[in-house]
C-alpha positions in Angstrom: 23.4 3.5 11.6 23.9 5.8 9.0 25.0 5.0 5.9 25.9 8.0 4.5 24.8 7.9 1.0 24.8 10.7 -1.5 21.2 11.6 -1.2 20.8 13.0 -4.5 22.5 10.1 -6.1 20.6 7.6 -4.4 17.2 9.8 -5.4 18.0 9.9 -8.7 19.0 6.2 -9.2 15.6 5.2 -7.1 14.1 7.9 -9.7 15.1 5.7 -12.6 14.3 2.5 -11.4 11.6 2.6 -8.8 8.7 2.2 -10.8 10.6 -1.1 -12.8 11.1 -2.6 -9.1 7.4 -2.2 -7.7 6.0 -3.6 -10.9 7.9 -6.7 -9.8 10.4 -6.7 -13.3 13.4 -6.6 -10.7 14.8 -8.3 -7.9 15.4 -7.0 -4.6 19.2 -7.3 -5.5 18.8 -6.1 -9.0 17.1 -3.0 -7.5 19.8 -2.4 -4.7 22.4 -3.0 -7.1 21.0 -0.3 -9.4 20.4 2.1 -6.4 22.8 1.4 -3.7 25.8 -1.2 -4.1 26.5 0.0 -7.7 30.2 0.7 -6.0 31.6 -0.8 -3.0 29.6 -0.1 0.7 31.4 0.1 4.1 28.0 -1.7 5.1 26.2 -5.1 3.4 23.0 -6.0 2.1 21.7 -7.3 5.0 22.3 -3.9 6.8 20.6 -1.5 4.6 17.9 -4.5 3.5 17.1 -4.6 7.5 16.8 -1.0 7.2 14.6 -0.8 4.6 12.1 -3.2 6.2 12.5 -0.9 9.6 10.9 2.0 8.0 7.6 -0.2 7.7 5.1 1.0 10.4 1.5 -0.1 11.0 -1.1 2.5 11.4 -3.1 0.7 14.3 -6.1 2.6 14.3 -7.0 2.1 10.4 -6.0 -1.4 10.7 -8.6 -1.7 13.4 -11.1 0.1 11.6 -11.0 -2.1 8.5 -11.3 -5.1 10.9 -14.2 -3.6 12.6 -16.0 -2.4 9.7 -15.6 -5.8 7.4 -16.9 -7.6 10.5 -20.1 -5.2 11.1 -21.2 -4.9 7.7 -19.8 -8.1 5.8 -17.5 -5.9 4.0 -15.1 -7.6 1.0 -11.5 -6.1 1.5 -9.3 -5.4 -0.8 -5.8 -3.6 -0.7 -4.7 -2.4 -4.1 -1.3 -1.1 -3.7 2.2 -0.4 -5.2 4.7 -2.3 -3.7 7.7 -4.8 -4.4 7.4 -8.1 -3.8 9.6 -8.9 -0.7 8.3 -5.6 1.1 4.4 -6.5 0.1 5.2 -10.1 1.3 7.1 -8.9 4.2 4.0 -6.0 5.2 1.2 -8.6 4.7 3.0 -11.2 7.3 4.2 -8.5 9.9 1.2 -6.7 10.2 -1.2 -9.7 9.7 -3.2 -8.3 6.5 -4.2 -11.3 5.3 -6.5 -11.9 8.7 -8.7 -9.6 6.9 -8.2 -8.5 3.7 -9.8 -10.7 1.3 -7.2 -10.1 -1.8 -4.1 -8.3 -2.1 -3.9 -6.2 -5.9 -0.1 -5.8 -5.7 1.7 -3.7 -8.4 4.3 -6.8 -7.7 2.1 -9.1 -8.9 0.2 -7.3 -11.4 2.5 -5.6 -13.3 0.5 -2.4 -13.4 0.7 0.3 -10.8 -1.5 2.9 -9.8 -2.1 5.7 -11.4 -3.1 3.2 -13.9 -6.5 2.7 -14.4 -6.3 -0.7 -15.4 -5.5 -1.8 -11.8 -8.6 0.0 -10.6 -10.4 -2.2 -13.1 -8.9 -5.4 -12.2 -9.8 -4.9 -8.5 -13.3 -4.5 -9.4 -12.6 -8.0 -12.2 -11.3 -9.7 -9.0 -14.0 -8.5 -6.6 -16.8 -8.9 -9.1 -18.4 -5.6 -8.0 -19.9 -3.1 -9.5 -17.4 0.2 -9.1 -20.5 2.1 -7.4 -20.8 -0.1 -4.7 -16.8 -0.1 -3.6 -15.5 2.6 -1.0 -11.7 3.1 -2.1 -9.2 4.7 0.8 -6.3 6.5 -0.2 -3.5 8.9 0.8 -2.6 10.6 -3.0 -4.9 12.7 -4.3 -4.3 11.7 -8.0 -5.1 8.1 -7.3 -8.2 9.1 -5.3 -8.9 11.2 -8.7 -8.5 7.9 -10.8 -10.7 5.6 -8.6 -13.4 8.6 -8.9 -13.1 8.7 -12.6 -14.0 5.2 -12.7 -17.3 5.6 -10.5 -15.2 4.4 -7.2 -16.9 6.2 -4.3 -13.4 7.6 -3.0 -12.0 8.5 0.3 -9.4 10.7 0.4 -7.4 9.8 4.2 -5.6 12.4 5.9 -5.9 11.2 9.6 -8.0 9.2 11.8 -10.8 10.9 12.3 -11.5 12.6 9.0 -11.7 8.8 7.2 -14.2 7.8 9.9 -16.4 11.0 9.3 -16.1 9.9 5.4 -17.1 6.6 5.8 -19.6 7.3 8.4 -21.3 9.6 5.6 -21.6 6.5 3.1 -23.3 4.4 6.1 -20.6 2.4 7.3 -20.6 4.1 10.9 -17.6 2.4 13.1 -19.6 1.1 16.1 -16.8 -0.1 18.0 -15.7 3.7 19.3 -11.6 4.6 19.2 -9.9 2.0 17.7 -6.9 0.9 19.0 -6.3 -1.9 16.8 -3.6 -4.4 16.3 0.3 -3.8 15.2 
């Protein structure tokens, strides 16, 4: 479905609003009112919302890798994310993340976002482990730098194989071989 939106205008409105939305300070309706439905559209909120949710794609190899490492090494798994409440709940449910993740530190619940170091401190407090005992996997270089500044061992994720190699170098070898994971 093509929505025929003015992408420059939408991007500007999104940029001005998204942080507040991800921090859980706007409802999905309020966010869409500000970014998309500030004028009459030839499509419905439901159509647009369904399109937004359909953009969520699993990374089965990484899901399988984390599941296997958790089992193999009896790890505690935490997810630190910048996400809006409704999308966060959808992804947790859709990809069955709560089956292997011990806790979620999501910006929509804690009202602070990466790269703010407070979100990492909060995760450490909840996990009740020293920073040096944590391995943080992230695909955004700045977030890796912030975590490392707190003493958290971090891996900049660029692809599955390099992440597996970096984990193995830290003593977390994937003994299951190639992982196909779950979706």
